[in-house]
C-alpha positions in Angstrom: 18.4 218.0 64.2 20.5 220.5 63.8 21.0 221.5 68.0 21.8 217.3 68.5 24.5 217.6 65.7 26.3 220.9 67.5 26.2 219.4 71.3 29.0 217.1 70.6 30.9 219.7 69.4 30.3 221.7 72.3 30.9 219.4 74.7 34.1 218.5 73.3 35.0 222.4 73.5 33.8 222.6 76.7 36.6 219.2 78.2 39.2 221.1 76.1 38.8 224.9 77.5 38.3 223.3 81.0 42.1 222.1 80.9 43.4 225.8 79.2 45.4 226.9 81.6 48.0 230.4 81.4 51.1 231.2 82.6 49.9 232.3 86.4 48.0 228.9 86.5 50.9 227.5 85.6 53.7 228.7 87.6 51.6 228.3 90.9 51.0 224.4 89.9 54.5 224.1 89.2 56.0 225.3 92.0 53.3 223.4 94.2 54.1 219.9 92.7 57.6 220.2 91.6 59.8 217.0 93.3 62.6 219.0 93.7 61.6 222.0 95.5 59.5 219.1 98.0 63.1 217.3 97.9 65.0 220.5 98.8 62.5 221.4 101.7 63.0 217.8 103.4 66.9 218.7 102.5 66.4 221.5 104.5 64.2 220.1 107.4 66.9 217.9 108.2 69.7 220.5 108.3 67.3 222.5 110.7 67.0 219.1 113.0 70.6 218.8 112.9 71.1 222.3 114.1 68.5 221.9 116.8 71.0 218.6 118.5 74.2 221.0 118.5 72.2 222.6 121.6 72.9 219.1 123.1 76.7 220.1 124.3 75.4 222.8 126.1 73.2 221.5 128.7 74.5 218.9 131.9 74.7 215.2 131.8 73.0 213.5 134.3 73.8 209.7 134.2 72.7 207.3 136.6 74.4 203.7 137.3 73.3 200.5 139.2 75.1 197.0 139.6 75.5 194.1 140.7 78.6 192.0 142.1 78.4 188.0 143.4 81.7 186.6 144.7 82.0 183.4 144.1 85.2 183.0 146.6 84.3 184.9 150.0 84.2 188.9 149.6 86.8 191.0 150.6 86.9 193.3 153.3 86.4 196.7 152.6 85.9 200.1 154.9 82.9 201.8 155.7 82.3 205.4 155.9 82.0 204.7 159.7 85.7 203.9 160.0 84.7 200.5 160.9 86.3 197.5 158.9 84.3 194.3 157.8 83.8 191.8 155.6 80.5 191.9 153.0 78.3 189.3 152.2 79.0 187.5 148.4 76.1 189.5 147.5 77.3 193.7 147.0 75.1 196.1 145.2 76.0 199.6 144.2 74.4 202.9 142.6 76.1 205.8 141.4 74.2 209.4 140.2 76.4 212.0 138.4 75.7 214.9 136.7 78.4 216.7 135.1 78.7 220.0 132.7 81.4 221.1 130.3 83.0 224.2 131.5 85.3 225.2 128.8 86.3 223.4 125.8 88.1 225.6 123.2 85.4 227.0 121.6 84.0 223.8 120.0 80.5 223.8 121.1 80.5 227.4 119.6 81.9 226.3 116.5 79.3 223.5 115.4 76.6 225.1 116.3 77.5 228.0 114.1 78.7 225.8 111.6 75.2 224.6 111.7 73.4 227.6 111.3 75.2 228.0 107.8 74.5 225.1 107.1 71.0 225.4 107.1 71.4 228.9 105.7 73.2 227.0 102.4 70.4 224.2 102.7 67.7 227.5 102.2 70.2 228.9 99.7 70.0 226.4 97.1 66.0 225.9 97.8 66.0 229.1 96.3 68.3 228.5 93.4 65.9 225.3 92.7 63.1 227.1 92.4 64.2 229.7 90.4 65.2 227.0 87.6 61.8 225.1 87.9 60.5 229.3 87.2 62.4 229.5 84.2 61.6 225.9 83.1 58.1 226.6 83.5 58.1 230.1 81.7 60.3 228.6 78.8 57.5 225.4 78.1 54.9 227.4 79.1 56.3 230.5 75.8 57.4 227.5 73.4 54.3 225.9 73.9 52.0 229.4 73.4 54.5 229.7 70.1 54.3 226.5 68.5 50.2 226.9 69.1 50.2 229.9 67.1 52.4 228.5 64.3 49.2 225.6 64.1 47.2 228.1 63.4 49.2 230.2 61.0 49.9 227.4 59.4 46.5 226.4 59.0 45.6 229.7 57.2 48.8 229.0 55.5 46.7 225.8 53.9 43.4 227.9 53.4 45.3 230.7 51.4 46.7 227.4 49.3 43.3 225.8 49.0 42.2 229.1 47.5 44.6 229.5 45.4 44.7 225.9 43.9 40.6 227.1 43.4 41.4 230.2 41.9 44.3 228.5 39.3 41.3 225.2 38.7 38.6 228.5 37.9 41.4 230.0 35.6 42.5 226.7 33.7 38.6 225.5 32.7 38.1 229.0 31.8 41.2 228.2 29.3 43.2 231.8 30.5 45.8 229.2 33.2 47.9 226.3 32.0 47.5 222.9 33.4 50.7 222.6 35.0 49.4 226.1 37.0 47.2 223.6 38.4 49.7 221.2 39.4 52.1 223.6 40.9 49.2 224.8 42.7 48.6 221.8 44.1 52.1 220.5 45.1 52.0 223.8 47.2 49.0 223.0 49.0 49.9 219.4 49.6 53.1 220.9 51.2 51.1 223.2 53.0 49.0 220.3 54.4 52.7 218.8 55.8 53.7 221.8 56.9 50.8 221.8 59.3 51.0 218.1 60.5 54.2 218.6 61.3 53.4 222.2 63.5 50.6 220.1 64.8 53.0 217.7 66.2 55.5 220.2 67.4 53.0 221.5 69.3 52.1 218.3 71.2 55.5 217.3 72.0 56.0 221.4 73.4 52.8 220.7 75.6 54.1 216.9 76.8 56.6 219.2 78.4 54.8 221.9 80.2 52.5 218.7 81.0 55.3 216.7 82.4 56.4 219.7 84.2 53.3 220.6 85.5 52.9 216.6 86.5 49.5 216.0 84.7 49.0 212.7 84.1 49.0 210.5 80.4 45.0 211.5 80.4 44.8 214.7 81.2 44.8 216.9 78.0 45.5 220.4 78.7 46.0 223.7 76.3 47.5 226.8 76.8 45.8 230.4 76.5 47.8 233.5 76.4 48.0 236.7 74.5 52.2 236.4 72.6 53.1 239.9 73.0 56.6 242.0 72.9 58.0 241.1 76.3 59.2 244.6 78.2 61.9 245.2 80.8 63.9 248.3 81.4 66.3 247.6 83.8 70.2 248.6 82.9 73.1 245.6 82.6 74.7 247.3 85.6 71.6 247.5 88.1 71.0 244.0 87.7 74.8 243.1 87.5 75.2 244.7 91.1 71.5 243.4 92.0 72.5 239.4 91.1 76.0 239.6 92.9 74.4 240.8 96.3 71.0 237.8 95.7 71.7 235.2 93.5 71.6 232.1 95.5 74.5 230.5 94.2 76.5 233.6 95.4 74.8 233.3 99.2 75.3 229.7 99.0 79.1 230.0 98.4 79.1 232.5 101.4 77.7 230.2 103.9 79.9 227.5 102.6 82.7 230.0 103.3 81.2 230.7 106.8 80.6 227.4 108.2 84.3 226.2 106.8 85.0 229.0 108.7 84.0 227.3 112.0 85.3 223.8 110.8 88.5 226.1 110.6 87.7 227.0 114.6 86.6 223.5 115.1 89.8 222.1 114.5 91.6 225.4 116.1 89.6 224.0 119.6 91.7 220.9 119.8 94.8 222.6 120.7 93.2 224.0 124.1 92.1 222.5 126.9 88.8 221.1 128.6 87.3 221.7 131.7 84.7 219.6 133.1 82.7 219.7 136.4 80.8 216.9 138.1 79.2 216.5 141.0 78.6 212.5 142.1 76.7 210.3 144.7 77.5 206.5 145.0 76.3 204.0 147.1 77.6 200.2 148.3 75.7 197.5 150.2 74.2 194.4 150.4 70.9 195.2 150.4 69.0 195.8 146.9 68.6 199.8 148.1 71.8 200.6 149.4 72.3 202.7 152.1 76.4 203.9 152.6 76.6 206.8 151.1 79.3 209.0 149.5 79.0 212.5 147.6 82.3 213.6 145.8 82.7 217.2 143.1 85.6 217.2 141.5 86.7 219.7 138.6 89.2 217.8 135.7 91.6 219.7 133.2 92.5 217.6 130.4 94.8 218.7 127.7 96.7 216.2 125.3 100.3 216.8 125.4 101.2 214.5 122.4 98.2 212.8 120.2 100.7 212.5 116.9 100.4 215.3 114.3 96.3 215.0 112.9 95.6 218.5 115.0 98.4 220.2 113.2 97.4 218.9 109.3 93.4 218.6 110.0 93.6 222.4 110.9 96.1 222.9 107.8 93.9 221.4 106.0 90.5 223.2 107.2 92.4 226.9 106.4 93.3 225.4 102.9 89.6 224.3 102.3 88.7 228.0 103.6 91.0 229.6 101.0 89.7 227.1 98.3 86.0 228.0 98.8 87.0 231.7 99.0 88.5 231.5 95.3 85.5 229.6 94.5 83.2 232.5 95.5 85.3 234.6 93.0 84.4 233.0 90.6 81.1 232.5 90.9 80.6 236.3 91.1 82.7 236.4 87.6 80.3 233.9 85.8 77.2 235.9 87.2 78.4 238.8 85.4 78.7 236.8 82.7 75.9 235.1 82.2 73.9 238.6 82.5 76.1 240.3 80.1 75.5 237.5 77.6 71.7 237.0 78.5 71.0 240.5 78.2 72.4 240.9 74.5 70.3 237.7 73.4 67.4 240.0 75.1 68.2 242.8 72.8 68.8 240.2 70.1 65.6 239.1 70.3 63.8 242.1 70.7 65.4 243.4 67.3 64.2 240.7 65.6 60.8 241.2 66.7 60.8 244.1 64.6 62.8 243.0 61.8 60.4 240.1 60.9 57.8 242.5 62.0 59.2 244.7 59.0 59.5 241.9 56.9 55.3 240.3 57.9 54.1 243.9 56.1 56.7 243.6 53.2 55.6 240.1 53.1 52.0 240.8 53.1 52.3 243.9 50.3 54.4 241.5 47.9 51.4 238.7 48.3 48.6 241.2 48.5 50.1 242.0 45.0 51.0 239.0 43.2 47.5 238.2 44.0 46.2 240.8 42.2 48.1 240.3 39.2 46.8 236.9 38.7 43.7 237.5 39.3 43.7 240.0 36.2 46.3 237.9 34.0 49.3 239.7 34.7 50.9 237.6 37.0 52.0 234.4 36.8 51.5 230.8 39.4 55.0 230.8 40.1 55.5 234.1 41.6 51.8 233.5 43.1 53.2 231.0 45.2 56.6 232.2 46.1 54.7 235.8 47.8 52.7 233.0 49.6 55.6 231.1 50.4 57.5 234.2 51.8 54.2 235.3 53.5 53.8 232.0 56.1 57.4 232.1 56.8 57.1 235.7 57.3 54.2 234.8 59.5 56.3 231.4 61.2 59.1 234.0 61.8 57.5 236.4 63.6 55.8 234.1 66.1 59.3 232.4 66.6 60.6 235.5 67.2 57.8 236.7 69.9 58.0 233.4 72.1 61.8 233.4 72.1 62.2 236.7 73.4 59.9 236.1 75.9 62.0 232.9 76.4 65.2 235.4 76.3 63.9 237.3 79.3 63.0 234.5 81.7 66.8 233.7 81.0 67.7 237.2 81.7 65.7 237.2 84.9 66.7 233.7 85.7 70.3 234.6 85.9 69.5 237.9 87.4 67.6 236.0 90.0 64.3 238.5 89.7 61.7 236.6 90.9 58.1 237.1 89.6 55.7 234.9 91.2 
């Protein structure tokens, strides 16, 4: 009978453990299912296809054209290839085939192709930036959920401690060595700890929902987090991180690719000031039959230069030059922001480590204080208010230490994000 009573509990435990997820598993799933990542991958594909299309101007163009003409009021007199003169019938058929190639365009083709390469590189850097953001979001959501889970455990311990204090107070009251007010104050503390436990459970559930949303689990999927919430360790110096980030961060490289693209746009506009040289080989036929027999072959070279077409060429080139200068200034601003972000994130991380050290010391002191207060109250030398306050201080110290631990891990995740240290 006892086994039958335990089986449902074991089943629920098994189901619960089935959905427990580690940080590495969360990162792997999150990076696989992320919609922003998938969206940007499609954007990268789109730019790659556009780059492939820029090959067209380098290839010759072949055209075939056929036509039919019916003269309603008699056909005109035409010269034949033989030099004879005659009159065609009212129905005239013609066919033309041509092969053309642009020999020179002032660098337009090259600029567009190189600009397209820069666009592909720019979109790939944006993809890396999105991956970095998603990785940071998953890490912080996981560590926050893990921290909230540990806070729930500590508040359960605080609730059990408050229950033991109430039982001790009732026993002393029944023995005539404690006042009724001691019992009432212990009951108030027990109820307060119960409320705090309920709040912690809801905070944990909300943290799980944040993680659940990032990992795209369904509303019916019950997941849990598992892992060791420990003090993080990181030894890179601030200068090394800043120097590396200025070379590797996606937003810096994105702007470099944008400068390359705008430089090619400038060269496109500049190419409008150069002539265009085209070569064409053409064969044409005109006859009264459906398949014309009279053939004429030509080869031509065409040099085109617009002597005057307004002021657009000049101002378009000036506008492209200004866009290029603006992009270079933007790059310097991005670098300044990168240095600032890393410096602030590094100081936040140092502060979080110091908080861990201080809260660990505070926890030791609070634990000693509680043990002393409990011992004195048991032998009748202490009062209930001192004991309850010591228990509150101990519970708060436990929570503060856990909070400092998951916040330190979040601070390290932020430092790695701004320094672009992808560890997945």
